[in-house]
PyMOL Python script that loads the backbone (N, CA, C, O; Angstrom):
from pymol import cmd

cmd.read_pdbstr("""\
ATOM      1  N   MET A   1    -136.372  90.991 -62.891  1.00  0.00           N
ATOM      2  CA  MET A   1    -137.565  91.615 -63.360  1.00  0.00           C
ATOM      3  C   MET A   1    -137.892  92.820 -62.365  1.00  0.00           C
ATOM      4  O   MET A   1    -138.427  93.829 -62.827  1.00  0.00           O
ATOM      5  N   ASP A   2    -137.600  92.738 -61.090  1.00  0.00           N
ATOM      6  CA  ASP A   2    -137.890  93.836 -60.276  1.00  0.00           C
ATOM      7  C   ASP A   2    -137.253  95.092 -60.639  1.00  0.00           C
ATOM      8  O   ASP A   2    -137.841  96.160 -60.469  1.00  0.00           O
ATOM      9  N   GLU A   3    -136.005  95.016 -61.160  1.00  0.00           N
ATOM     10  CA  GLU A   3    -135.325  96.259 -61.682  1.00  0.00           C
ATOM     11  C   GLU A   3    -136.021  96.830 -62.775  1.00  0.00           C
ATOM     12  O   GLU A   3    -136.104  98.052 -62.895  1.00  0.00           O
ATOM     13  N   ILE A   4    -136.581  95.955 -63.665  1.00  0.00           N
ATOM     14  CA  ILE A   4    -137.314  96.513 -64.792  1.00  0.00           C
ATOM     15  C   ILE A   4    -138.643  97.247 -64.388  1.00  0.00           C
ATOM     16  O   ILE A   4    -138.976  98.349 -64.825  1.00  0.00           O
ATOM     17  N   SER A   5    -139.306  96.541 -63.558  1.00  0.00           N
ATOM     18  CA  SER A   5    -140.644  97.073 -63.100  1.00  0.00           C
ATOM     19  C   SER A   5    -140.457  98.382 -62.309  1.00  0.00           C
ATOM     20  O   SER A   5    -141.267  99.302 -62.419  1.00  0.00           O
ATOM     21  N   GLN A   6    -139.330  98.455 -61.477  1.00  0.00           N
ATOM     22  CA  GLN A   6    -139.012  99.625 -60.749  1.00  0.00           C
ATOM     23  C   GLN A   6    -138.651 100.798 -61.641  1.00  0.00           C
ATOM     24  O   GLN A   6    -139.121 101.919 -61.445  1.00  0.00           O
ATOM     25  N   ALA A   7    -137.852 100.532 -62.571  1.00  0.00           N
ATOM     26  CA  ALA A   7    -137.517 101.589 -63.511  1.00  0.00           C
ATOM     27  C   ALA A   7    -138.779 102.168 -64.242  1.00  0.00           C
ATOM     28  O   ALA A   7    -138.961 103.379 -64.364  1.00  0.00           O
ATOM     29  N   VAL A   8    -139.575 101.279 -64.683  1.00  0.00           N
ATOM     30  CA  VAL A   8    -140.740 101.575 -65.471  1.00  0.00           C
ATOM     31  C   VAL A   8    -141.719 102.339 -64.609  1.00  0.00           C
ATOM     32  O   VAL A   8    -142.310 103.322 -65.057  1.00  0.00           O
ATOM     33  N   ARG A   9    -141.904 101.881 -63.325  1.00  0.00           N
ATOM     34  CA  ARG A   9    -142.819 102.515 -62.329  1.00  0.00           C
ATOM     35  C   ARG A   9    -142.288 103.986 -62.012  1.00  0.00           C
ATOM     36  O   ARG A   9    -143.098 104.910 -61.944  1.00  0.00           O
ATOM     37  N   GLU A  10    -140.979 104.190 -61.826  1.00  0.00           N
ATOM     38  CA  GLU A  10    -140.461 105.527 -61.597  1.00  0.00           C
ATOM     39  C   GLU A  10    -140.681 106.403 -62.720  1.00  0.00           C
ATOM     40  O   GLU A  10    -141.024 107.569 -62.524  1.00  0.00           O
ATOM     41  N   PHE A  11    -140.496 105.896 -63.998  1.00  0.00           N
ATOM     42  CA  PHE A  11    -140.675 106.766 -65.195  1.00  0.00           C
ATOM     43  C   PHE A  11    -142.135 107.213 -65.244  1.00  0.00           C
ATOM     44  O   PHE A  11    -142.418 108.403 -65.382  1.00  0.00           O
ATOM     45  N   VAL A  12    -143.085 106.235 -65.129  1.00  0.00           N
ATOM     46  CA  VAL A  12    -144.510 106.606 -65.258  1.00  0.00           C
ATOM     47  C   VAL A  12    -144.891 107.591 -64.118  1.00  0.00           C
ATOM     48  O   VAL A  12    -145.627 108.537 -64.399  1.00  0.00           O
ATOM     49  N   LEU A  13    -144.470 107.441 -62.944  1.00  0.00           N
ATOM     50  CA  LEU A  13    -144.735 108.321 -61.836  1.00  0.00           C
ATOM     51  C   LEU A  13    -144.250 109.708 -62.140  1.00  0.00           C
ATOM     52  O   LEU A  13    -144.987 110.690 -62.055  1.00  0.00           O
ATOM     53  N   ASN A  14    -142.997 109.759 -62.494  1.00  0.00           N
ATOM     54  CA  ASN A  14    -142.259 111.117 -62.683  1.00  0.00           C
ATOM     55  C   ASN A  14    -142.955 111.764 -63.839  1.00  0.00           C
ATOM     56  O   ASN A  14    -143.404 112.900 -63.684  1.00  0.00           O
ATOM     57  N   GLU A  15    -143.082 111.163 -64.953  1.00  0.00           N
ATOM     58  CA  GLU A  15    -143.523 111.779 -66.223  1.00  0.00           C
ATOM     59  C   GLU A  15    -145.093 111.967 -66.309  1.00  0.00           C
ATOM     60  O   GLU A  15    -145.565 113.004 -66.775  1.00  0.00           O
ATOM     61  N   PHE A  16    -145.826 111.014 -65.882  1.00  0.00           N
ATOM     62  CA  PHE A  16    -147.282 111.043 -66.152  1.00  0.00           C
ATOM     63  C   PHE A  16    -148.143 111.169 -64.996  1.00  0.00           C
ATOM     64  O   PHE A  16    -149.323 111.488 -65.142  1.00  0.00           O
ATOM     65  N   LEU A  17    -147.597 110.923 -63.762  1.00  0.00           N
ATOM     66  CA  LEU A  17    -148.404 110.983 -62.561  1.00  0.00           C
ATOM     67  C   LEU A  17    -147.675 111.889 -61.430  1.00  0.00           C
ATOM     68  O   LEU A  17    -147.690 111.510 -60.259  1.00  0.00           O
ATOM     69  N   PRO A  18    -147.106 112.962 -61.769  1.00  0.00           N
ATOM     70  CA  PRO A  18    -146.438 113.792 -60.713  1.00  0.00           C
ATOM     71  C   PRO A  18    -147.281 114.090 -59.580  1.00  0.00           C
ATOM     72  O   PRO A  18    -148.398 114.584 -59.734  1.00  0.00           O
ATOM     73  N   GLY A  19    -146.746 113.783 -58.329  1.00  0.00           N
ATOM     74  CA  GLY A  19    -147.569 114.160 -57.116  1.00  0.00           C
ATOM     75  C   GLY A  19    -148.596 113.152 -56.712  1.00  0.00           C
ATOM     76  O   GLY A  19    -149.248 113.340 -55.685  1.00  0.00           O
ATOM     77  N   GLU A  20    -148.790 112.041 -57.494  1.00  0.00           N
ATOM     78  CA  GLU A  20    -149.628 111.012 -57.160  1.00  0.00           C
ATOM     79  C   GLU A  20    -149.015 109.986 -56.134  1.00  0.00           C
ATOM     80  O   GLU A  20    -147.798 109.812 -56.070  1.00  0.00           O
ATOM     81  N   ASP A  21    -149.882 109.339 -55.363  1.00  0.00           N
ATOM     82  CA  ASP A  21    -149.304 108.359 -54.449  1.00  0.00           C
ATOM     83  C   ASP A  21    -148.740 107.207 -55.241  1.00  0.00           C
ATOM     84  O   ASP A  21    -149.412 106.586 -56.065  1.00  0.00           O
ATOM     85  N   PRO A  22    -147.394 106.927 -54.940  1.00  0.00           N
ATOM     86  CA  PRO A  22    -146.746 105.833 -55.605  1.00  0.00           C
ATOM     87  C   PRO A  22    -147.455 104.406 -55.353  1.00  0.00           C
ATOM     88  O   PRO A  22    -147.457 103.490 -56.176  1.00  0.00           O
ATOM     89  N   ALA A  23    -148.000 104.373 -54.198  1.00  0.00           N
ATOM     90  CA  ALA A  23    -148.724 103.022 -53.887  1.00  0.00           C
ATOM     91  C   ALA A  23    -149.910 102.798 -54.742  1.00  0.00           C
ATOM     92  O   ALA A  23    -150.368 101.659 -54.828  1.00  0.00           O
ATOM     93  N   GLU A  24    -150.451 103.794 -55.388  1.00  0.00           N
ATOM     94  CA  GLU A  24    -151.642 103.640 -56.151  1.00  0.00           C
ATOM     95  C   GLU A  24    -151.346 102.971 -57.518  1.00  0.00           C
ATOM     96  O   GLU A  24    -152.251 102.433 -58.157  1.00  0.00           O
ATOM     97  N   LEU A  25    -149.996 103.015 -57.981  1.00  0.00           N
ATOM     98  CA  LEU A  25    -149.524 102.531 -59.146  1.00  0.00           C
ATOM     99  C   LEU A  25    -148.980 101.137 -58.958  1.00  0.00           C
ATOM    100  O   LEU A  25    -147.833 100.964 -58.544  1.00  0.00           O
ATOM    101  N   THR A  26    -149.805 100.120 -59.264  1.00  0.00           N
ATOM    102  CA  THR A  26    -149.444  98.753 -59.034  1.00  0.00           C
ATOM    103  C   THR A  26    -148.996  98.095 -60.420  1.00  0.00           C
ATOM    104  O   THR A  26    -149.130  98.711 -61.478  1.00  0.00           O
ATOM    105  N   ASP A  27    -148.490  96.890 -60.357  1.00  0.00           N
ATOM    106  CA  ASP A  27    -148.155  96.160 -61.662  1.00  0.00           C
ATOM    107  C   ASP A  27    -149.351  95.902 -62.522  1.00  0.00           C
ATOM    108  O   ASP A  27    -149.171  95.602 -63.702  1.00  0.00           O
ATOM    109  N   SER A  28    -150.503  95.990 -62.051  1.00  0.00           N
ATOM    110  CA  SER A  28    -151.725  95.708 -62.918  1.00  0.00           C
ATOM    111  C   SER A  28    -152.580  96.937 -63.176  1.00  0.00           C
ATOM    112  O   SER A  28    -153.607  96.797 -63.839  1.00  0.00           O
ATOM    113  N   THR A  29    -152.226  98.174 -62.687  1.00  0.00           N
ATOM    114  CA  THR A  29    -152.803  99.364 -63.072  1.00  0.00           C
ATOM    115  C   THR A  29    -153.016  99.602 -64.505  1.00  0.00           C
ATOM    116  O   THR A  29    -151.998  99.611 -65.198  1.00  0.00           O
ATOM    117  N   PRO A  30    -154.138  99.796 -65.078  1.00  0.00           N
ATOM    118  CA  PRO A  30    -154.247  99.986 -66.475  1.00  0.00           C
ATOM    119  C   PRO A  30    -153.768 101.437 -66.846  1.00  0.00           C
ATOM    120  O   PRO A  30    -154.268 102.449 -66.355  1.00  0.00           O
ATOM    121  N   LEU A  31    -152.754 101.430 -67.759  1.00  0.00           N
ATOM    122  CA  LEU A  31    -152.185 102.682 -68.134  1.00  0.00           C
ATOM    123  C   LEU A  31    -152.750 103.327 -69.274  1.00  0.00           C
ATOM    124  O   LEU A  31    -152.949 104.542 -69.285  1.00  0.00           O
ATOM    125  N   ILE A  32    -153.053 102.484 -70.351  1.00  0.00           N
ATOM    126  CA  ILE A  32    -153.748 103.028 -71.588  1.00  0.00           C
ATOM    127  C   ILE A  32    -155.107 103.027 -71.428  1.00  0.00           C
ATOM    128  O   ILE A  32    -155.720 104.073 -71.641  1.00  0.00           O
ATOM    129  N   THR A  33    -155.754 101.919 -71.051  1.00  0.00           N
ATOM    130  CA  THR A  33    -157.211 101.753 -70.934  1.00  0.00           C
ATOM    131  C   THR A  33    -157.674 102.585 -69.773  1.00  0.00           C
ATOM    132  O   THR A  33    -158.843 102.970 -69.764  1.00  0.00           O
ATOM    133  N   GLY A  34    -156.827 102.906 -68.757  1.00  0.00           N
ATOM    134  CA  GLY A  34    -157.132 103.653 -67.584  1.00  0.00           C
ATOM    135  C   GLY A  34    -157.034 105.188 -67.792  1.00  0.00           C
ATOM    136  O   GLY A  34    -157.394 105.981 -66.921  1.00  0.00           O
ATOM    137  N   GLY A  35    -156.521 105.567 -69.001  1.00  0.00           N
ATOM    138  CA  GLY A  35    -156.450 106.993 -69.304  1.00  0.00           C
ATOM    139  C   GLY A  35    -155.126 107.687 -68.900  1.00  0.00           C
ATOM    140  O   GLY A  35    -154.929 108.872 -69.171  1.00  0.00           O
ATOM    141  N   ILE A  36    -154.267 106.958 -68.279  1.00  0.00           N
ATOM    142  CA  ILE A  36    -152.980 107.600 -67.807  1.00  0.00           C
ATOM    143  C   ILE A  36    -152.107 107.835 -69.032  1.00  0.00           C
ATOM    144  O   ILE A  36    -151.450 108.875 -69.080  1.00  0.00           O
ATOM    145  N   LEU A  37    -152.049 106.967 -70.013  1.00  0.00           N
ATOM    146  CA  LEU A  37    -151.241 107.188 -71.215  1.00  0.00           C
ATOM    147  C   LEU A  37    -152.269 107.413 -72.446  1.00  0.00           C
ATOM    148  O   LEU A  37    -153.229 106.677 -72.675  1.00  0.00           O
ATOM    149  N   ASP A  38    -151.916 108.522 -73.177  1.00  0.00           N
ATOM    150  CA  ASP A  38    -152.524 108.752 -74.457  1.00  0.00           C
ATOM    151  C   ASP A  38    -151.461 108.405 -75.512  1.00  0.00           C
ATOM    152  O   ASP A  38    -150.393 107.894 -75.177  1.00  0.00           O
ATOM    153  N   SER A  39    -151.768 108.692 -76.808  1.00  0.00           N
ATOM    154  CA  SER A  39    -150.811 108.241 -77.862  1.00  0.00           C
ATOM    155  C   SER A  39    -149.559 108.854 -77.748  1.00  0.00           C
ATOM    156  O   SER A  39    -148.562 108.167 -77.972  1.00  0.00           O
ATOM    157  N   ILE A  40    -149.431 110.140 -77.409  1.00  0.00           N
ATOM    158  CA  ILE A  40    -148.194 110.808 -77.307  1.00  0.00           C
ATOM    159  C   ILE A  40    -147.345 110.288 -76.121  1.00  0.00           C
ATOM    160  O   ILE A  40    -146.161 109.985 -76.268  1.00  0.00           O
ATOM    161  N   SER A  41    -147.986 110.199 -74.960  1.00  0.00           N
ATOM    162  CA  SER A  41    -147.257 109.725 -73.784  1.00  0.00           C
ATOM    163  C   SER A  41    -146.871 108.238 -73.982  1.00  0.00           C
ATOM    164  O   SER A  41    -145.874 107.793 -73.413  1.00  0.00           O
ATOM    165  N   THR A  42    -147.616 107.490 -74.751  1.00  0.00           N
ATOM    166  CA  THR A  42    -147.239 106.051 -75.058  1.00  0.00           C
ATOM    167  C   THR A  42    -145.933 106.137 -75.843  1.00  0.00           C
ATOM    168  O   THR A  42    -145.003 105.376 -75.579  1.00  0.00           O
ATOM    169  N   LEU A  43    -145.854 107.058 -76.806  1.00  0.00           N
ATOM    170  CA  LEU A  43    -144.600 107.114 -77.633  1.00  0.00           C
ATOM    171  C   LEU A  43    -143.362 107.566 -76.736  1.00  0.00           C
ATOM    172  O   LEU A  43    -142.226 107.142 -76.950  1.00  0.00           O
ATOM    173  N   ARG A  44    -143.651 108.396 -75.789  1.00  0.00           N
ATOM    174  CA  ARG A  44    -142.640 108.840 -74.926  1.00  0.00           C
ATOM    175  C   ARG A  44    -142.126 107.549 -74.048  1.00  0.00           C
ATOM    176  O   ARG A  44    -140.928 107.350 -73.846  1.00  0.00           O
ATOM    177  N   LEU A  45    -143.066 106.776 -73.597  1.00  0.00           N
ATOM    178  CA  LEU A  45    -142.759 105.651 -72.857  1.00  0.00           C
ATOM    179  C   LEU A  45    -141.955 104.592 -73.682  1.00  0.00           C
ATOM    180  O   LEU A  45    -141.027 103.961 -73.175  1.00  0.00           O
ATOM    181  N   VAL A  46    -142.377 104.420 -75.047  1.00  0.00           N
ATOM    182  CA  VAL A  46    -141.696 103.506 -75.805  1.00  0.00           C
ATOM    183  C   VAL A  46    -140.190 104.028 -76.074  1.00  0.00           C
ATOM    184  O   VAL A  46    -139.267 103.218 -76.155  1.00  0.00           O
ATOM    185  N   ASN A  47    -140.001 105.310 -76.199  1.00  0.00           N
ATOM    186  CA  ASN A  47    -138.657 105.867 -76.436  1.00  0.00           C
ATOM    187  C   ASN A  47    -137.783 105.629 -75.129  1.00  0.00           C
ATOM    188  O   ASN A  47    -136.587 105.348 -75.206  1.00  0.00           O
ATOM    189  N   PHE A  48    -138.452 105.759 -73.942  1.00  0.00           N
ATOM    190  CA  PHE A  48    -137.730 105.501 -72.710  1.00  0.00           C
ATOM    191  C   PHE A  48    -137.325 104.060 -72.634  1.00  0.00           C
ATOM    192  O   PHE A  48    -136.188 103.726 -72.302  1.00  0.00           O
ATOM    193  N   LEU A  49    -138.231 103.250 -72.932  1.00  0.00           N
ATOM    194  CA  LEU A  49    -137.977 101.796 -72.766  1.00  0.00           C
ATOM    195  C   LEU A  49    -136.839 101.300 -73.738  1.00  0.00           C
ATOM    196  O   LEU A  49    -136.013 100.462 -73.377  1.00  0.00           O
ATOM    197  N   GLU A  50    -136.846 101.858 -74.973  1.00  0.00           N
ATOM    198  CA  GLU A  50    -135.883 101.422 -75.905  1.00  0.00           C
ATOM    199  C   GLU A  50    -134.453 102.077 -75.486  1.00  0.00           C
ATOM    200  O   GLU A  50    -133.426 101.414 -75.626  1.00  0.00           O
ATOM    201  N   ASP A  51    -134.423 103.234 -75.033  1.00  0.00           N
ATOM    202  CA  ASP A  51    -133.124 103.863 -74.584  1.00  0.00           C
ATOM    203  C   ASP A  51    -132.641 103.145 -73.322  1.00  0.00           C
ATOM    204  O   ASP A  51    -131.488 102.722 -73.245  1.00  0.00           O
ATOM    205  N   ARG A  52    -133.551 103.008 -72.311  1.00  0.00           N
ATOM    206  CA  ARG A  52    -133.126 102.497 -71.040  1.00  0.00           C
ATOM    207  C   ARG A  52    -132.720 101.064 -71.044  1.00  0.00           C
ATOM    208  O   ARG A  52    -131.743 100.699 -70.390  1.00  0.00           O
ATOM    209  N   PHE A  53    -133.508 100.147 -71.833  1.00  0.00           N
ATOM    210  CA  PHE A  53    -133.197  98.769 -71.826  1.00  0.00           C
ATOM    211  C   PHE A  53    -132.481  98.289 -73.147  1.00  0.00           C
ATOM    212  O   PHE A  53    -132.250  97.096 -73.347  1.00  0.00           O
ATOM    213  N   ARG A  54    -132.165  99.215 -73.974  1.00  0.00           N
ATOM    214  CA  ARG A  54    -131.483  98.889 -75.331  1.00  0.00           C
ATOM    215  C   ARG A  54    -132.226  97.781 -75.998  1.00  0.00           C
ATOM    216  O   ARG A  54    -131.619  96.778 -76.372  1.00  0.00           O
ATOM    217  N   ILE A  55    -133.470  97.910 -76.159  1.00  0.00           N
ATOM    218  CA  ILE A  55    -134.320  97.053 -77.033  1.00  0.00           C
ATOM    219  C   ILE A  55    -135.090  97.840 -78.066  1.00  0.00           C
ATOM    220  O   ILE A  55    -135.161  99.069 -78.056  1.00  0.00           O
ATOM    221  N   THR A  56    -135.615  97.118 -78.884  1.00  0.00           N
ATOM    222  CA  THR A  56    -136.469  97.644 -80.009  1.00  0.00           C
ATOM    223  C   THR A  56    -137.919  97.142 -79.836  1.00  0.00           C
ATOM    224  O   THR A  56    -138.199  95.943 -79.807  1.00  0.00           O
ATOM    225  N   ILE A  57    -138.765  98.076 -79.731  1.00  0.00           N
ATOM    226  CA  ILE A  57    -140.200  97.876 -79.566  1.00  0.00           C
ATOM    227  C   ILE A  57    -140.891  98.000 -81.028  1.00  0.00           C
ATOM    228  O   ILE A  57    -140.967  99.112 -81.551  1.00  0.00           O
ATOM    229  N   GLU A  58    -141.348  96.952 -81.622  1.00  0.00           N
ATOM    230  CA  GLU A  58    -141.937  97.001 -82.831  1.00  0.00           C
ATOM    231  C   GLU A  58    -143.315  97.704 -82.800  1.00  0.00           C
ATOM    232  O   GLU A  58    -143.932  97.792 -81.738  1.00  0.00           O
ATOM    233  N   ALA A  59    -143.802  98.204 -83.961  1.00  0.00           N
ATOM    234  CA  ALA A  59    -144.989  98.942 -83.993  1.00  0.00           C
ATOM    235  C   ALA A  59    -146.195  98.191 -83.493  1.00  0.00           C
ATOM    236  O   ALA A  59    -147.095  98.750 -82.867  1.00  0.00           O
ATOM    237  N   HIS A  60    -146.187  96.937 -83.780  1.00  0.00           N
ATOM    238  CA  HIS A  60    -147.348  96.101 -83.349  1.00  0.00           C
ATOM    239  C   HIS A  60    -147.325  95.754 -81.851  1.00  0.00           C
ATOM    240  O   HIS A  60    -148.317  95.257 -81.317  1.00  0.00           O
ATOM    241  N   GLU A  61    -146.162  96.021 -81.152  1.00  0.00           N
ATOM    242  CA  GLU A  61    -146.071  95.842 -79.758  1.00  0.00           C
ATOM    243  C   GLU A  61    -146.288  97.094 -78.906  1.00  0.00           C
ATOM    244  O   GLU A  61    -146.319  97.080 -77.676  1.00  0.00           O
ATOM    245  N   ALA A  62    -146.431  98.146 -79.651  1.00  0.00           N
ATOM    246  CA  ALA A  62    -146.644  99.466 -78.928  1.00  0.00           C
ATOM    247  C   ALA A  62    -148.069  99.843 -78.809  1.00  0.00           C
ATOM    248  O   ALA A  62    -148.498 100.933 -79.187  1.00  0.00           O
ATOM    249  N   GLY A  63    -148.841  98.851 -78.239  1.00  0.00           N
ATOM    250  CA  GLY A  63    -150.323  99.046 -78.038  1.00  0.00           C
ATOM    251  C   GLY A  63    -150.706  98.467 -76.647  1.00  0.00           C
ATOM    252  O   GLY A  63    -149.892  98.122 -75.791  1.00  0.00           O
ATOM    253  N   VAL A  64    -152.105  98.406 -76.538  1.00  0.00           N
ATOM    254  CA  VAL A  64    -152.619  97.946 -75.294  1.00  0.00           C
ATOM    255  C   VAL A  64    -152.353  96.536 -74.949  1.00  0.00           C
ATOM    256  O   VAL A  64    -152.396  96.194 -73.767  1.00  0.00           O
ATOM    257  N   GLU A  65    -152.073  95.664 -75.913  1.00  0.00           N
ATOM    258  CA  GLU A  65    -151.722  94.261 -75.612  1.00  0.00           C
ATOM    259  C   GLU A  65    -150.421  94.136 -74.792  1.00  0.00           C
ATOM    260  O   GLU A  65    -150.240  93.241 -73.967  1.00  0.00           O
ATOM    261  N   HIS A  66    -149.506  95.132 -75.094  1.00  0.00           N
ATOM    262  CA  HIS A  66    -148.139  94.946 -74.344  1.00  0.00           C
ATOM    263  C   HIS A  66    -147.858  95.980 -73.377  1.00  0.00           C
ATOM    264  O   HIS A  66    -147.020  95.794 -72.495  1.00  0.00           O
ATOM    265  N   LEU A  67    -148.534  97.109 -73.491  1.00  0.00           N
ATOM    266  CA  LEU A  67    -148.040  98.349 -72.739  1.00  0.00           C
ATOM    267  C   LEU A  67    -149.156  98.844 -71.745  1.00  0.00           C
ATOM    268  O   LEU A  67    -149.052  99.930 -71.176  1.00  0.00           O
ATOM    269  N   ASP A  68    -150.160  98.054 -71.571  1.00  0.00           N
ATOM    270  CA  ASP A  68    -151.261  98.523 -70.657  1.00  0.00           C
ATOM    271  C   ASP A  68    -151.057  98.551 -69.210  1.00  0.00           C
ATOM    272  O   ASP A  68    -151.845  99.131 -68.463  1.00  0.00           O
ATOM    273  N   SER A  69    -149.925  97.884 -68.766  1.00  0.00           N
ATOM    274  CA  SER A  69    -149.733  97.749 -67.381  1.00  0.00           C
ATOM    275  C   SER A  69    -148.231  97.631 -67.164  1.00  0.00           C
ATOM    276  O   SER A  69    -147.546  97.211 -68.096  1.00  0.00           O
ATOM    277  N   ILE A  70    -147.655  97.973 -65.988  1.00  0.00           N
ATOM    278  CA  ILE A  70    -146.251  97.638 -65.684  1.00  0.00           C
ATOM    279  C   ILE A  70    -145.934  96.217 -65.820  1.00  0.00           C
ATOM    280  O   ILE A  70    -144.873  95.830 -66.310  1.00  0.00           O
ATOM    281  N   GLY A  71    -146.869  95.422 -65.380  1.00  0.00           N
ATOM    282  CA  GLY A  71    -146.662  93.962 -65.444  1.00  0.00           C
ATOM    283  C   GLY A  71    -146.451  93.508 -66.935  1.00  0.00           C
ATOM    284  O   GLY A  71    -145.567  92.685 -67.179  1.00  0.00           O
ATOM    285  N   GLN A  72    -147.217  94.007 -67.914  1.00  0.00           N
ATOM    286  CA  GLN A  72    -147.125  93.658 -69.267  1.00  0.00           C
ATOM    287  C   GLN A  72    -145.890  94.252 -69.870  1.00  0.00           C
ATOM    288  O   GLN A  72    -145.249  93.626 -70.715  1.00  0.00           O
ATOM    289  N   ILE A  73    -145.547  95.420 -69.467  1.00  0.00           N
ATOM    290  CA  ILE A  73    -144.326  96.023 -69.866  1.00  0.00           C
ATOM    291  C   ILE A  73    -143.103  95.321 -69.500  1.00  0.00           C
ATOM    292  O   ILE A  73    -142.192  95.122 -70.303  1.00  0.00           O
ATOM    293  N   THR A  74    -143.085  94.898 -68.121  1.00  0.00           N
ATOM    294  CA  THR A  74    -141.903  94.196 -67.638  1.00  0.00           C
ATOM    295  C   THR A  74    -141.769  92.863 -68.409  1.00  0.00           C
ATOM    296  O   THR A  74    -140.661  92.481 -68.784  1.00  0.00           O
ATOM    297  N   ALA A  75    -142.852  92.181 -68.638  1.00  0.00           N
ATOM    298  CA  ALA A  75    -142.838  90.877 -69.427  1.00  0.00           C
ATOM    299  C   ALA A  75    -142.290  91.066 -70.770  1.00  0.00           C
ATOM    300  O   ALA A  75    -141.439  90.284 -71.194  1.00  0.00           O
ATOM    301  N   LEU A  76    -142.747  92.123 -71.523  1.00  0.00           N
ATOM    302  CA  LEU A  76    -142.260  92.433 -72.800  1.00  0.00           C
ATOM    303  C   LEU A  76    -140.811  92.634 -72.819  1.00  0.00           C
ATOM    304  O   LEU A  76    -140.150  92.052 -73.679  1.00  0.00           O
ATOM    305  N   ILE A  77    -140.240  93.406 -71.952  1.00  0.00           N
ATOM    306  CA  ILE A  77    -138.840  93.853 -71.995  1.00  0.00           C
ATOM    307  C   ILE A  77    -138.016  92.535 -71.528  1.00  0.00           C
ATOM    308  O   ILE A  77    -136.936  92.281 -72.062  1.00  0.00           O
ATOM    309  N   ALA A  78    -138.524  91.757 -70.580  1.00  0.00           N
ATOM    310  CA  ALA A  78    -137.702  90.615 -70.141  1.00  0.00           C
ATOM    311  C   ALA A  78    -137.692  89.637 -71.352  1.00  0.00           C
ATOM    312  O   ALA A  78    -136.661  89.032 -71.645  1.00  0.00           O
ATOM    313  N   SER A  79    -138.791  89.493 -72.019  1.00  0.00           N
ATOM    314  CA  SER A  79    -138.775  88.486 -73.129  1.00  0.00           C
ATOM    315  C   SER A  79    -137.843  88.995 -74.281  1.00  0.00           C
ATOM    316  O   SER A  79    -137.189  88.158 -74.902  1.00  0.00           O
ATOM    317  N   LYS A  80    -137.747  90.327 -74.598  1.00  0.00           N
ATOM    318  CA  LYS A  80    -136.843  90.871 -75.558  1.00  0.00           C
ATOM    319  C   LYS A  80    -135.418  90.752 -75.143  1.00  0.00           C
ATOM    320  O   LYS A  80    -134.573  90.400 -75.967  1.00  0.00           O
ATOM    321  N   LYS A  81    -135.085  91.046 -73.827  1.00  0.00           N
ATOM    322  CA  LYS A  81    -133.758  90.876 -73.358  1.00  0.00           C
ATOM    323  C   LYS A  81    -133.304  89.369 -73.375  1.00  0.00           C
ATOM    324  O   LYS A  81    -132.154  89.075 -73.700  1.00  0.00           O
ATOM    325  N   GLN A  82    -134.216  88.442 -73.024  1.00  0.00           N
ATOM    326  CA  GLN A  82    -133.784  87.081 -73.091  1.00  0.00           C
ATOM    327  C   GLN A  82    -133.586  86.635 -74.475  1.00  0.00           C
ATOM    328  O   GLN A  82    -132.724  85.784 -74.693  1.00  0.00           O
ATOM    329  N   ALA A  83    -134.378  87.176 -75.556  1.00  0.00           N
ATOM    330  CA  ALA A  83    -134.247  86.755 -76.823  1.00  0.00           C
ATOM    331  C   ALA A  83    -132.932  87.283 -77.416  1.00  0.00           C
ATOM    332  O   ALA A  83    -132.401  86.708 -78.366  1.00  0.00           O
ATOM    333  N   ALA A  84    -132.421  88.361 -76.860  1.00  0.00           N
ATOM    334  CA  ALA A  84    -131.254  89.038 -77.466  1.00  0.00           C
ATOM    335  C   ALA A  84    -129.920  88.289 -77.131  1.00  0.00           C
ATOM    336  O   ALA A  84    -128.848  88.718 -77.558  1.00  0.00           O
TER     337      ALA A  84
END
""", "prot")
cmd.dss("prot")
cmd.show_as("cartoon", "prot")
cmd.util.cbc("prot")
cmd.orient("prot")
């Protein structure tokens, strides 16, 4: 799971928080409710996750319940990879 969270963290830092201190982005940092991700950036994140991890994220999974933190995203990806 460390590999998953590291890949997600790097993507978020590079795409949505350029120049920010990487230490500020923790596994529990709110991404959607904290204003880091809006609807367009959430779609970009979903595309990245699907391509990088070869999974499909359903429409009902592409919201704050599953994508609001790196911890939630990591858990979602791990459960999808385990189910595959």
